[in-house]
Phi, psi and omega in degrees: 000140183290145178276328187228161184224132175247125179241131183239141173277107195301329184263009181283173179302122183298332180296334177275332184273316189300320182305310183285327177299316182289325176296315179296319179294325177300319179298313181296324179293328183278349182253151178296325177233138180303135179253350180240120175275138184241122180231160180240126181233179182233274190287320187303313183284329181293338178298340180279352177102175185302322183289349183248026173292349173238132176226122179241126178249114182275192183294338179286344182085358180267123183285146173246132183252142176097154185301304184295315182299319181294319179295317179297323178294320176301315181295323180294323181278335187230074187298342182292348177278345187290146174276162179293322178271081185296325181297314180292321179295317178298325180299316180287321180293330179292343181257009188302322183289339177289344177269001181262350182293147177263009177270111185299322180298325181282324185273336183303314178300325178293318179296319179297318181295316179294322177300316178294319180300327185271009184307312182243025185235147171264336179232158182293320180230126175070208186240019178210168182299135179225174177303323182298317178300310185296314183294315180294319178300317180297317180298317181289320180294329181273354183256108186296333178289314180294316184295327177297316179294321181293318184289341177288342172085000181291329178270081193302310184293319180294318179297318178299311180298319182298314180293322179298314180298321181296321179285330181287329184237076185297339181290345181295330181296316180292325177296319179294318180297321178297317179295316180298319180296318179296316180297320181295320179298316179293320182294318179296317178300317181293321180297319178296322182294321185263351180088359179285143180231108182268346184275065180281162189276067172285128182268156173059033179289341180292343178266005180110155180233125175232116177250168180215149174239112187250075181286150173267128182281057181242012180178183180271153178297136174243182187300328177294316177296325183301321180297314180299316181295314183291322179293318178297321178293319181300311183287332178282319191250337184253312181283321179234157176272072188244206185230138176247127175254140167246119182236118179284122179275075186264068184247009179229084187298340181291334186247357191256146180222149176299326178305319182289320178300313182295319182293324180297316179295321179295317181292322176298318179298318179298329180275004179080019181258117179241101180296149176282336179208142178241132178218177178226146174302327180297341175296339187245018184302320180294314179298319180295322177299318179295323175294326176297316177299315183298315185291331175288314181299327180282359179079018183254012176202158182211159178272141183220134177245019177297137180292159188304314185295316180294317179300316180298318180293318180295319178294321179295319185270357180072036180253145181281153172285150178295342181266000190298329184254023177296157182287160178301319182297317178297315182296318178295323179295318178295319180298323179293320176298320177298317182298326179283341180074026180290167177302321178294315183296328182292346179270001184244161171220169175249132180240141174289139182264080184258298183199152177268322190231027177303136178305329175276106186297340177294342181267002183272081176044066181292152176288133180242345177215140176230157176261132180210110183282358181296142180293144182266146185294340180245325185253001177062233183258016182297321183243146175241355178241145183222133179287150175281162179302319183300327182276312188281332185299307179296324181296309184287327174305314181291314182295321183278358176088016177298132179260328185223115179263103177267121181212163187291156189294345178296342179270002188303317180296339182268356180300317176298325177296314177305313181292325181298319180295319179296316180294314185295322182267004177056051180254159178301139183281156180228135177281133178254137171231125180266142171222155183287137175286159179270118174250139178240147177293150177053039185225136175265124175244000179283121179300321182298317182285324177295318178300320180299318179293323177295314181295327179286344185079017180290339177228168184288340182156186181295341179263018178299136177297348176278346184269150177274017176290157178303318180293324180293312183287331175290321178293331177287336177127008176287133178269150182296317177302322179291321179298312179299315181299314183297314184291314181292335177294330179292331182067177180276047182296150177263358181279126181271121179223154173265108184281148172269148180288349185304307182295324179303308182284333176294323175298319180296319181301323180301327179276328186279315190304317183292344187235357182282120177300145179266130177227177182231138175224146177234130181293139181289327183298117179056035177299141187251129176270145181223142172257132183245112177284141181087000179281159181296143177218117005284176179297153175224163184236137178237151170276124180235154178297140174288338181214113187297335182261355183220087182300339180295342181291334177109192183237164179222165176270129176237124181266140178237133179198181179270007180237108184238165171232148181230159169291143178302321182300320178289311184300322182288349178268350183286154173235148180298139181069012175277140176266129181237168176248123172275109187305137179066019175224289182163192184274157174212156179249132179282113183261333183207137178234122179251123180238163175265186185298332182270001178092003178284129180289129180254321183215157176224151168236127180239157175237120183297136182219067189294340178280354180294157183265115183293340179291342183262356181268147180276328187245122173248114191238154175270158185201166175221139175277135178271356178241151179086358179200160173263118178288136186261124177290134179225155175242120182261120185248132177237160184225139172264185175293150178288329182251151181275345182227159186297316181226149178266131175272162183301325184269005179283131172281135183304320182298334183277337185253348180280135177271100184280000179236041185279351184252131176232148183228143176227140176271142180208174170239149183229168180295161188300335184293338182296336179297339183270354184292148178249159179305131180097345178297139178248130181226173169240124166276115188303132179071005177242330178129184180267146182220150174246132181285121180261323177223126183287160178291140172217149180309124181088352180231125181289156170287138180250125182233137180261131176293134178258121178299154179248355182101342182291319183271351179078014180270000000 
């Protein structure tokens, strides 16, 4: 029978699981009989929170939660794994969780540091295999971002060490396969449970899979883009051992900014998406121009100076342009004028000569080149002509080796057009798969309309919590694991639906609740002071768990005294001689209630009754001691929907449907521990909800916290 037990949450991040799994497997490999039983679970262990996706129970019977804690517990029980230089080994093991992040910007310095450390070393510590080697190798092997960087070979020392460890410990492969099999089983079970279907009919996958995400750098990524990015990443890196390209579609210099390109890469990194290659359509302007020349010379495109309104009407009615039958020489001359950006050239465009009256209007001679003299963010004034997305996308997909183009169903009518360009230009074919974009009720996903609101000053910026941008929803309190889970749960479905935000935020709560520290806040408006008879004098402070169900979250200071404050809403519900429960303290009896003429409670007198049974009280209330701690001023911010109606109709004016009063603020005071919070920390104010810290407390400035929806209110 095993002495110790390791339990892993099978669907968790492998970078968190593999280090301790491999250390435990090393122990079992070194013993004649396994001493550590290894099991894979799902909900039970996840209830302990993100840090407890690993649980190790040693011979003492006391569980250790989290990757680092479990490894340290293993070392304590099994000293033969320890390196001689214990200080150096502890230094590397203390950083193990920094190697599990999927944010390339965050992990790159760590990889560089380890690469430098291994310059003259075969092992991380000393001259033989140690716990640090095994744990670090596991963290890197389980991290798809890190493993991608290692396999590229630029980190020479790290790549050498990584390959050496793999050959030295052949059993790690079987441990990894076991973990993958368990995760796949859980994932398949979950997919059946939620209706998501990831096994779509991608053809020719045996020849390799290359997907691409082609954002336009004309705004920040929003929730709709996130689905496209995550699905392309999923099929390239998780379902298949493939390649993900990110290609910026920078063909409209009037709307594009370097700021947007940088933010898109940062947001992808935050979502754990690390492309294998980054390119720009502008990298191919010369090649695209040559294809433009070719398609004109072959008689498959022509120059047109028809005005926009007339062209739109002709395409709608299936009528040809008067320029459709111009000679090749004329068309090439017009294209040259466009290339020069002359006044004459600016009045022309190039159209593909496909069809005049095809039932699919996308096939009715689409525009493939426009003249625009505005300077480009990458090429400056070199070019005055720019290809349209419809023209350049199939060409560059083929040229860059894309095998599978996953794109939203709104492009379905353009799929025959995409294929026509490949056939006409005799280019390698690409398989297209359509999936439904994510639409949400009361949500703007139009970049043009979002830009208008930013320019109007109607919101604080592209990262406004009212916006569906990745930065906006993260600032509101959405966690990246929840975002990934929610989007991948939808699968590559072709069904178009308007999603409610309820499920979105409910998914987030599942990730937040097990690990969010519990704190207390009392609203300043009509705050009620109370004197408590029988309370300790002077005040005293105790260390209490930040989370009663998850000790790994840590402890906080809680002050107890005879001087308390309550929310007006609670105080106004009290009755004299009623017994109430002071949460995290005990029971008290309300002896006196003082109100003003309007019925607002001004003061209370309570009598402590700690022997009372909290199960018998109707009211369990939060409170704060005004003695023994410094109360921290906080501003609690909540948000309504940005739009007043579920969907916007074509004839709706933006000004009429935008809720310009969607933000509300309340002043409050919080317990002293809130002063230590950092930007981005997520907590729960008990009985008030979950909050994300947006601005930390500073003397004279309150801490600002944004309310995180839980899905109950549908916000």
